[in-house]
Every structure is written in C-alpha cells, then in structure tokens.
PyMOL Python script that loads the backbone (N, CA, C, O; Angstrom):
from pymol import cmd

cmd.read_pdbstr("""\
ATOM      1  N   UNK A   1      15.197  10.422  -6.573  1.00  0.00           N
ATOM      2  CA  UNK A   1      14.031  11.223  -6.919  1.00  0.00           C
ATOM      3  C   UNK A   1      14.201  11.780  -8.401  1.00  0.00           C
ATOM      4  O   UNK A   1      15.283  12.157  -8.850  1.00  0.00           O
ATOM      5  N   UNK A   2      13.058  11.785  -9.073  1.00  0.00           N
ATOM      6  CA  UNK A   2      13.048  12.233 -10.471  1.00  0.00           C
ATOM      7  C   UNK A   2      11.847  13.113 -10.665  1.00  0.00           C
ATOM      8  O   UNK A   2      10.893  13.076  -9.888  1.00  0.00           O
ATOM      9  N   UNK A   3      11.910  13.987 -11.819  1.00  0.00           N
ATOM     10  CA  UNK A   3      10.782  14.672 -12.214  1.00  0.00           C
ATOM     11  C   UNK A   3      10.136  13.861 -13.191  1.00  0.00           C
ATOM     12  O   UNK A   3      10.707  13.011 -13.874  1.00  0.00           O
ATOM     13  N   UNK A   4       8.685  14.208 -13.243  1.00  0.00           N
ATOM     14  CA  UNK A   4       7.759  13.481 -14.271  1.00  0.00           C
ATOM     15  C   UNK A   4       6.915  14.434 -14.910  1.00  0.00           C
ATOM     16  O   UNK A   4       6.630  15.462 -14.295  1.00  0.00           O
ATOM     17  N   UNK A   5       6.425  14.213 -16.193  1.00  0.00           N
ATOM     18  CA  UNK A   5       5.580  15.174 -16.813  1.00  0.00           C
ATOM     19  C   UNK A   5       4.145  14.700 -16.650  1.00  0.00           C
ATOM     20  O   UNK A   5       3.915  13.593 -16.165  1.00  0.00           O
ATOM     21  N   UNK A   6       3.210  15.490 -17.034  1.00  0.00           N
ATOM     22  CA  UNK A   6       1.914  15.227 -16.693  1.00  0.00           C
ATOM     23  C   UNK A   6       1.335  13.923 -17.368  1.00  0.00           C
ATOM     24  O   UNK A   6       0.528  13.270 -16.706  1.00  0.00           O
ATOM     25  N   UNK A   7       1.672  13.503 -18.601  1.00  0.00           N
ATOM     26  CA  UNK A   7       1.302  12.241 -19.025  1.00  0.00           C
ATOM     27  C   UNK A   7       1.726  11.021 -18.129  1.00  0.00           C
ATOM     28  O   UNK A   7       0.997  10.049 -17.930  1.00  0.00           O
ATOM     29  N   UNK A   8       3.007  11.184 -17.602  1.00  0.00           N
ATOM     30  CA  UNK A   8       3.487  10.117 -16.768  1.00  0.00           C
ATOM     31  C   UNK A   8       2.747  10.120 -15.458  1.00  0.00           C
ATOM     32  O   UNK A   8       2.337   9.076 -14.951  1.00  0.00           O
ATOM     33  N   UNK A   9       2.578  11.345 -14.899  1.00  0.00           N
ATOM     34  CA  UNK A   9       1.701  11.480 -13.707  1.00  0.00           C
ATOM     35  C   UNK A   9       0.324  10.822 -13.754  1.00  0.00           C
ATOM     36  O   UNK A   9      -0.097  10.125 -12.831  1.00  0.00           O
ATOM     37  N   UNK A  10      -0.351  11.073 -14.864  1.00  0.00           N
ATOM     38  CA  UNK A  10      -1.733  10.533 -15.168  1.00  0.00           C
ATOM     39  C   UNK A  10      -1.612   9.041 -15.182  1.00  0.00           C
ATOM     40  O   UNK A  10      -2.404   8.365 -14.525  1.00  0.00           O
ATOM     41  N   UNK A  11      -0.715   8.523 -15.857  1.00  0.00           N
ATOM     42  CA  UNK A  11      -0.509   7.031 -16.002  1.00  0.00           C
ATOM     43  C   UNK A  11      -0.184   6.515 -14.575  1.00  0.00           C
ATOM     44  O   UNK A  11      -0.861   5.575 -14.158  1.00  0.00           O
ATOM     45  N   UNK A  12       0.714   7.001 -13.844  1.00  0.00           N
ATOM     46  CA  UNK A  12       0.989   6.498 -12.444  1.00  0.00           C
ATOM     47  C   UNK A  12      -0.328   6.492 -11.590  1.00  0.00           C
ATOM     48  O   UNK A  12      -0.731   5.491 -10.996  1.00  0.00           O
ATOM     49  N   UNK A  13      -0.942   7.684 -11.588  1.00  0.00           N
ATOM     50  CA  UNK A  13      -2.202   7.869 -10.762  1.00  0.00           C
ATOM     51  C   UNK A  13      -3.276   6.762 -11.227  1.00  0.00           C
ATOM     52  O   UNK A  13      -3.913   6.124 -10.389  1.00  0.00           O
ATOM     53  N   UNK A  14      -3.433   6.581 -12.544  1.00  0.00           N
ATOM     54  CA  UNK A  14      -4.469   5.649 -13.026  1.00  0.00           C
ATOM     55  C   UNK A  14      -4.131   4.271 -12.575  1.00  0.00           C
ATOM     56  O   UNK A  14      -5.013   3.430 -12.401  1.00  0.00           O
ATOM     57  N   UNK A  15      -2.685   3.992 -12.356  1.00  0.00           N
ATOM     58  CA  UNK A  15      -2.312   2.567 -11.936  1.00  0.00           C
ATOM     59  C   UNK A  15      -2.328   2.543 -10.442  1.00  0.00           C
ATOM     60  O   UNK A  15      -1.903   1.519  -9.908  1.00  0.00           O
ATOM     61  N   UNK A  16      -2.740   3.487  -9.715  1.00  0.00           N
ATOM     62  CA  UNK A  16      -2.901   3.346  -8.277  1.00  0.00           C
ATOM     63  C   UNK A  16      -1.857   4.189  -7.473  1.00  0.00           C
ATOM     64  O   UNK A  16      -1.899   4.120  -6.245  1.00  0.00           O
ATOM     65  N   UNK A  17      -1.022   4.897  -8.018  1.00  0.00           N
ATOM     66  CA  UNK A  17       0.049   5.736  -7.144  1.00  0.00           C
ATOM     67  C   UNK A  17      -0.712   6.634  -6.300  1.00  0.00           C
ATOM     68  O   UNK A  17      -1.831   7.001  -6.661  1.00  0.00           O
ATOM     69  N   UNK A  18      -0.201   7.021  -5.203  1.00  0.00           N
ATOM     70  CA  UNK A  18      -0.639   7.977  -4.213  1.00  0.00           C
ATOM     71  C   UNK A  18       0.039   9.284  -4.509  1.00  0.00           C
ATOM     72  O   UNK A  18       1.209   9.343  -4.889  1.00  0.00           O
ATOM     73  N   UNK A  19      -0.721  10.311  -4.325  1.00  0.00           N
ATOM     74  CA  UNK A  19      -0.196  11.793  -4.631  1.00  0.00           C
ATOM     75  C   UNK A  19      -0.125  12.447  -3.237  1.00  0.00           C
ATOM     76  O   UNK A  19      -1.152  12.580  -2.572  1.00  0.00           O
ATOM     77  N   UNK A  20       1.168  12.887  -2.753  1.00  0.00           N
ATOM     78  CA  UNK A  20       1.281  13.638  -1.547  1.00  0.00           C
ATOM     79  C   UNK A  20       1.780  15.034  -1.892  1.00  0.00           C
ATOM     80  O   UNK A  20       2.769  15.208  -2.603  1.00  0.00           O
ATOM     81  N   UNK A  21       1.085  15.989  -1.382  1.00  0.00           N
ATOM     82  CA  UNK A  21       1.515  17.389  -1.436  1.00  0.00           C
ATOM     83  C   UNK A  21       2.221  17.721  -0.172  1.00  0.00           C
ATOM     84  O   UNK A  21       1.723  17.441   0.918  1.00  0.00           O
ATOM     85  N   UNK A  22       3.426  18.341  -0.302  1.00  0.00           N
ATOM     86  CA  UNK A  22       4.149  18.799   0.772  1.00  0.00           C
ATOM     87  C   UNK A  22       4.092  20.216   1.186  1.00  0.00           C
ATOM     88  O   UNK A  22       4.880  20.735   1.976  1.00  0.00           O
ATOM     89  N   UNK A  23       3.035  20.846   0.556  1.00  0.00           N
ATOM     90  CA  UNK A  23       2.853  22.191   0.820  1.00  0.00           C
ATOM     91  C   UNK A  23       2.453  22.577   2.355  1.00  0.00           C
ATOM     92  O   UNK A  23       2.019  21.696   3.096  1.00  0.00           O
ATOM     93  N   UNK A  24       2.588  23.726   2.744  1.00  0.00           N
ATOM     94  CA  UNK A  24       1.998  24.131   4.084  1.00  0.00           C
ATOM     95  C   UNK A  24       0.565  23.897   4.043  1.00  0.00           C
ATOM     96  O   UNK A  24      -0.077  24.043   3.003  1.00  0.00           O
ATOM     97  N   UNK A  25       0.018  23.518   5.207  1.00  0.00           N
ATOM     98  CA  UNK A  25      -1.444  23.293   5.195  1.00  0.00           C
ATOM     99  C   UNK A  25      -2.390  24.401   4.637  1.00  0.00           C
ATOM    100  O   UNK A  25      -3.422  24.106   4.035  1.00  0.00           O
ATOM    101  N   UNK A  26      -1.988  25.715   4.867  1.00  0.00           N
ATOM    102  CA  UNK A  26      -2.823  26.707   4.309  1.00  0.00           C
ATOM    103  C   UNK A  26      -2.793  26.807   2.975  1.00  0.00           C
ATOM    104  O   UNK A  26      -3.840  27.201   2.460  1.00  0.00           O
ATOM    105  N   UNK A  27      -1.693  26.509   2.111  1.00  0.00           N
ATOM    106  CA  UNK A  27      -1.608  26.476   0.807  1.00  0.00           C
ATOM    107  C   UNK A  27      -2.276  25.331   0.116  1.00  0.00           C
ATOM    108  O   UNK A  27      -2.848  25.470  -0.965  1.00  0.00           O
ATOM    109  N   UNK A  28      -2.191  24.166   0.777  1.00  0.00           N
ATOM    110  CA  UNK A  28      -2.976  22.917   0.411  1.00  0.00           C
ATOM    111  C   UNK A  28      -4.432  23.219   0.471  1.00  0.00           C
ATOM    112  O   UNK A  28      -5.139  22.909  -0.488  1.00  0.00           O
ATOM    113  N   UNK A  29      -4.958  23.824   1.563  1.00  0.00           N
ATOM    114  CA  UNK A  29      -6.338  24.092   1.724  1.00  0.00           C
ATOM    115  C   UNK A  29      -6.744  25.068   0.609  1.00  0.00           C
ATOM    116  O   UNK A  29      -7.857  24.920   0.104  1.00  0.00           O
ATOM    117  N   UNK A  30      -6.004  25.971   0.216  1.00  0.00           N
ATOM    118  CA  UNK A  30      -6.299  26.976  -0.789  1.00  0.00           C
ATOM    119  C   UNK A  30      -6.484  26.417  -2.099  1.00  0.00           C
ATOM    120  O   UNK A  30      -7.398  26.794  -2.832  1.00  0.00           O
ATOM    121  N   UNK A  31      -5.537  25.410  -2.469  1.00  0.00           N
ATOM    122  CA  UNK A  31      -5.548  24.843  -3.790  1.00  0.00           C
ATOM    123  C   UNK A  31      -4.620  23.611  -3.797  1.00  0.00           C
ATOM    124  O   UNK A  31      -3.424  23.639  -3.511  1.00  0.00           O
ATOM    125  N   UNK A  32      -5.275  22.610  -4.134  1.00  0.00           N
ATOM    126  CA  UNK A  32      -4.445  21.298  -4.146  1.00  0.00           C
ATOM    127  C   UNK A  32      -5.018  20.406  -5.325  1.00  0.00           C
ATOM    128  O   UNK A  32      -6.135  20.569  -5.817  1.00  0.00           O
ATOM    129  N   UNK A  33      -4.152  19.497  -5.686  1.00  0.00           N
ATOM    130  CA  UNK A  33      -4.540  18.605  -6.831  1.00  0.00           C
ATOM    131  C   UNK A  33      -5.536  17.591  -6.298  1.00  0.00           C
ATOM    132  O   UNK A  33      -5.432  17.120  -5.165  1.00  0.00           O
ATOM    133  N   UNK A  34      -6.548  17.254  -7.184  1.00  0.00           N
ATOM    134  CA  UNK A  34      -7.572  16.341  -6.725  1.00  0.00           C
ATOM    135  C   UNK A  34      -7.074  15.001  -6.214  1.00  0.00           C
ATOM    136  O   UNK A  34      -6.271  14.376  -6.908  1.00  0.00           O
ATOM    137  N   UNK A  35      -7.437  14.574  -5.199  1.00  0.00           N
ATOM    138  CA  UNK A  35      -6.967  13.163  -4.737  1.00  0.00           C
ATOM    139  C   UNK A  35      -5.798  13.218  -3.846  1.00  0.00           C
ATOM    140  O   UNK A  35      -5.492  12.249  -3.151  1.00  0.00           O
ATOM    141  N   UNK A  36      -5.125  14.337  -3.843  1.00  0.00           N
ATOM    142  CA  UNK A  36      -3.883  14.453  -3.179  1.00  0.00           C
ATOM    143  C   UNK A  36      -4.088  14.604  -1.525  1.00  0.00           C
ATOM    144  O   UNK A  36      -5.041  15.191  -1.013  1.00  0.00           O
ATOM    145  N   UNK A  37      -3.136  14.035  -0.887  1.00  0.00           N
ATOM    146  CA  UNK A  37      -3.141  14.093   0.573  1.00  0.00           C
ATOM    147  C   UNK A  37      -2.002  15.099   0.947  1.00  0.00           C
ATOM    148  O   UNK A  37      -0.971  15.207   0.283  1.00  0.00           O
ATOM    149  N   UNK A  38      -2.280  15.817   2.059  1.00  0.00           N
ATOM    150  CA  UNK A  38      -1.296  16.811   2.556  1.00  0.00           C
ATOM    151  C   UNK A  38      -0.412  16.267   3.706  1.00  0.00           C
ATOM    152  O   UNK A  38      -0.914  15.857   4.752  1.00  0.00           O
ATOM    153  N   UNK A  39       0.856  16.277   3.485  1.00  0.00           N
ATOM    154  CA  UNK A  39       1.828  16.093   4.593  1.00  0.00           C
ATOM    155  C   UNK A  39       2.796  17.130   4.423  1.00  0.00           C
ATOM    156  O   UNK A  39       3.691  16.964   3.594  1.00  0.00           O
ATOM    157  N   UNK A  40       2.723  18.387   5.234  1.00  0.00           N
ATOM    158  CA  UNK A  40       3.583  19.379   5.035  1.00  0.00           C
ATOM    159  C   UNK A  40       5.085  18.943   5.138  1.00  0.00           C
ATOM    160  O   UNK A  40       5.425  18.077   5.943  1.00  0.00           O
ATOM    161  N   UNK A  41       5.986  19.572   4.293  1.00  0.00           N
ATOM    162  CA  UNK A  41       7.363  19.124   4.435  1.00  0.00           C
ATOM    163  C   UNK A  41       8.061  19.061   5.727  1.00  0.00           C
ATOM    164  O   UNK A  41       8.899  18.217   6.046  1.00  0.00           O
ATOM    165  N   UNK A  42       7.590  20.133   6.502  1.00  0.00           N
ATOM    166  CA  UNK A  42       8.187  20.291   7.968  1.00  0.00           C
ATOM    167  C   UNK A  42       7.701  19.136   8.717  1.00  0.00           C
ATOM    168  O   UNK A  42       8.364  18.765   9.685  1.00  0.00           O
ATOM    169  N   UNK A  43       6.662  18.536   8.405  1.00  0.00           N
ATOM    170  CA  UNK A  43       6.040  17.410   9.364  1.00  0.00           C
ATOM    171  C   UNK A  43       6.330  16.028   8.657  1.00  0.00           C
ATOM    172  O   UNK A  43       5.857  14.988   9.115  1.00  0.00           O
ATOM    173  N   UNK A  44       7.088  16.047   7.577  1.00  0.00           N
ATOM    174  CA  UNK A  44       7.212  14.662   6.748  1.00  0.00           C
ATOM    175  C   UNK A  44       8.189  13.918   7.500  1.00  0.00           C
ATOM    176  O   UNK A  44       9.383  14.211   7.443  1.00  0.00           O
ATOM    177  N   UNK A  45       7.716  12.903   8.251  1.00  0.00           N
ATOM    178  CA  UNK A  45       8.627  11.881   8.794  1.00  0.00           C
ATOM    179  C   UNK A  45       7.811  10.447   8.849  1.00  0.00           C
ATOM    180  O   UNK A  45       6.663  10.314   8.427  1.00  0.00           O
ATOM    181  N   UNK A  46       8.516   9.513   9.376  1.00  0.00           N
ATOM    182  CA  UNK A  46       7.870   8.219   9.294  1.00  0.00           C
ATOM    183  C   UNK A  46       6.366   8.117   9.907  1.00  0.00           C
ATOM    184  O   UNK A  46       5.495   7.422   9.384  1.00  0.00           O
ATOM    185  N   UNK A  47       6.185   8.842  11.001  1.00  0.00           N
ATOM    186  CA  UNK A  47       4.917   8.820  11.627  1.00  0.00           C
ATOM    187  C   UNK A  47       3.903   9.458  10.777  1.00  0.00           C
ATOM    188  O   UNK A  47       2.744   9.044  10.767  1.00  0.00           O
ATOM    189  N   UNK A  48       4.301  10.463  10.054  1.00  0.00           N
ATOM    190  CA  UNK A  48       3.248  11.123   9.139  1.00  0.00           C
ATOM    191  C   UNK A  48       2.929  10.341   8.010  1.00  0.00           C
ATOM    192  O   UNK A  48       1.893  10.616   7.405  1.00  0.00           O
ATOM    193  N   UNK A  49       3.655   9.395   7.616  1.00  0.00           N
ATOM    194  CA  UNK A  49       3.347   8.545   6.385  1.00  0.00           C
ATOM    195  C   UNK A  49       2.661   7.134   6.678  1.00  0.00           C
ATOM    196  O   UNK A  49       2.558   6.253   5.825  1.00  0.00           O
ATOM    197  N   UNK A  50       2.213   7.032   7.968  1.00  0.00           N
ATOM    198  CA  UNK A  50       1.583   5.815   8.335  1.00  0.00           C
ATOM    199  C   UNK A  50       0.378   5.454   7.561  1.00  0.00           C
ATOM    200  O   UNK A  50       0.100   4.276   7.336  1.00  0.00           O
ATOM    201  N   UNK A  51      -0.372   6.479   7.133  1.00  0.00           N
ATOM    202  CA  UNK A  51      -1.665   6.280   6.307  1.00  0.00           C
ATOM    203  C   UNK A  51      -1.329   5.910   4.928  1.00  0.00           C
ATOM    204  O   UNK A  51      -2.235   5.431   4.246  1.00  0.00           O
ATOM    205  N   UNK A  52      -0.137   6.064   4.401  1.00  0.00           N
ATOM    206  CA  UNK A  52       0.133   5.692   3.026  1.00  0.00           C
ATOM    207  C   UNK A  52       0.295   4.219   2.858  1.00  0.00           C
ATOM    208  O   UNK A  52       0.849   3.555   3.734  1.00  0.00           O
ATOM    209  N   UNK A  53      -0.180   3.671   1.737  1.00  0.00           N
ATOM    210  CA  UNK A  53      -0.148   2.241   1.446  1.00  0.00           C
ATOM    211  C   UNK A  53       1.297   1.857   0.891  1.00  0.00           C
ATOM    212  O   UNK A  53       1.623   2.128  -0.264  1.00  0.00           O
ATOM    213  N   UNK A  54       2.113   1.230   1.761  1.00  0.00           N
ATOM    214  CA  UNK A  54       3.508   0.912   1.378  1.00  0.00           C
ATOM    215  C   UNK A  54       3.612   0.068   0.069  1.00  0.00           C
ATOM    216  O   UNK A  54       4.675  -0.031  -0.544  1.00  0.00           O
ATOM    217  N   UNK A  55       2.578  -0.470  -0.286  1.00  0.00           N
ATOM    218  CA  UNK A  55       2.710  -1.424  -1.495  1.00  0.00           C
ATOM    219  C   UNK A  55       2.359  -0.696  -2.835  1.00  0.00           C
ATOM    220  O   UNK A  55       2.395  -1.252  -3.933  1.00  0.00           O
ATOM    221  N   UNK A  56       2.015   0.610  -2.623  1.00  0.00           N
ATOM    222  CA  UNK A  56       1.676   1.464  -3.901  1.00  0.00           C
ATOM    223  C   UNK A  56       2.763   2.607  -4.091  1.00  0.00           C
ATOM    224  O   UNK A  56       3.260   3.091  -3.074  1.00  0.00           O
ATOM    225  N   UNK A  57       3.113   3.011  -5.200  1.00  0.00           N
ATOM    226  CA  UNK A  57       4.067   4.097  -5.419  1.00  0.00           C
ATOM    227  C   UNK A  57       3.535   5.355  -4.887  1.00  0.00           C
ATOM    228  O   UNK A  57       2.317   5.521  -4.835  1.00  0.00           O
ATOM    229  N   UNK A  58       4.358   6.255  -4.487  1.00  0.00           N
ATOM    230  CA  UNK A  58       4.039   7.554  -3.890  1.00  0.00           C
ATOM    231  C   UNK A  58       4.756   8.556  -4.738  1.00  0.00           C
ATOM    232  O   UNK A  58       5.941   8.453  -5.054  1.00  0.00           O
ATOM    233  N   UNK A  59       3.875   9.638  -5.124  1.00  0.00           N
ATOM    234  CA  UNK A  59       4.362  10.707  -5.856  1.00  0.00           C
ATOM    235  C   UNK A  59       4.251  11.977  -4.905  1.00  0.00           C
ATOM    236  O   UNK A  59       3.199  12.321  -4.367  1.00  0.00           O
ATOM    237  N   UNK A  60       5.402  12.592  -4.775  1.00  0.00           N
ATOM    238  CA  UNK A  60       5.463  13.825  -3.841  1.00  0.00           C
ATOM    239  C   UNK A  60       5.558  15.057  -4.803  1.00  0.00           C
ATOM    240  O   UNK A  60       6.298  15.158  -5.781  1.00  0.00           O
ATOM    241  N   UNK A  61       4.678  15.957  -4.337  1.00  0.00           N
ATOM    242  CA  UNK A  61       4.466  17.280  -5.184  1.00  0.00           C
ATOM    243  C   UNK A  61       4.772  18.457  -4.334  1.00  0.00           C
ATOM    244  O   UNK A  61       4.414  18.517  -3.157  1.00  0.00           O
ATOM    245  N   UNK A  62       5.429  19.383  -4.932  1.00  0.00           N
ATOM    246  CA  UNK A  62       5.516  20.829  -4.141  1.00  0.00           C
ATOM    247  C   UNK A  62       5.437  21.882  -5.339  1.00  0.00           C
ATOM    248  O   UNK A  62       5.433  21.526  -6.517  1.00  0.00           O
ATOM    249  N   UNK A  63       5.380  23.105  -4.959  1.00  0.00           N
ATOM    250  CA  UNK A  63       5.214  24.143  -5.978  1.00  0.00           C
ATOM    251  C   UNK A  63       6.315  24.077  -7.013  1.00  0.00           C
ATOM    252  O   UNK A  63       6.101  24.444  -8.169  1.00  0.00           O
ATOM    253  N   UNK A  64       7.438  23.635  -6.636  1.00  0.00           N
ATOM    254  CA  UNK A  64       8.602  23.644  -7.675  1.00  0.00           C
ATOM    255  C   UNK A  64       8.383  22.594  -8.704  1.00  0.00           C
ATOM    256  O   UNK A  64       9.088  22.571  -9.713  1.00  0.00           O
ATOM    257  N   UNK A  65       7.433  21.719  -8.498  1.00  0.00           N
ATOM    258  CA  UNK A  65       7.175  20.712  -9.474  1.00  0.00           C
ATOM    259  C   UNK A  65       7.004  19.315  -8.985  1.00  0.00           C
ATOM    260  O   UNK A  65       6.842  19.166  -7.774  1.00  0.00           O
ATOM    261  N   UNK A  66       7.017  18.300  -9.740  1.00  0.00           N
ATOM    262  CA  UNK A  66       6.850  16.865  -9.293  1.00  0.00           C
ATOM    263  C   UNK A  66       8.134  16.262  -9.248  1.00  0.00           C
ATOM    264  O   UNK A  66       8.252  15.085  -8.907  1.00  0.00           O
TER     265      UNK A  66
END
""", "prot")
cmd.dss("prot")
cmd.show_as("cartoon", "prot")
cmd.util.cbc("prot")
cmd.orient("prot")
C-alpha cells in the first residue's frame, strides 16, 4: 500500500480506477468524495468487495489520507 497525491489520484480515476471509502456509513453519508463507494473498514472482506471490478485498480481512502 502506498500514499498518492491529488494529481496522481485524478489521473488514476480518469483512467478508470475505483474509489472506495472505508469510513463508517454515517461519515460517508455526511461527506464523501464524488464517485466513491462506501465499504466501512469493519465490513471490509471478500464478500463486501464483490461489486468491485477486479480488472480495474482500486484506491482505498480514509480520513488519514489516501
């Protein structure tokens, strides 16, 4: 896992990467990045990720950064 800056994030998203926020559902509802899907960290497992496209990169975000 590595950190990325905003220009890198923008390029990855423009190239089709998926953005997953691992915030608790309440925080995600209150404020989330456009296009992000929510999979709370406590619920993050193989079953929770079945909707993700396995052929596209996944970027995971939390309040501590990217």
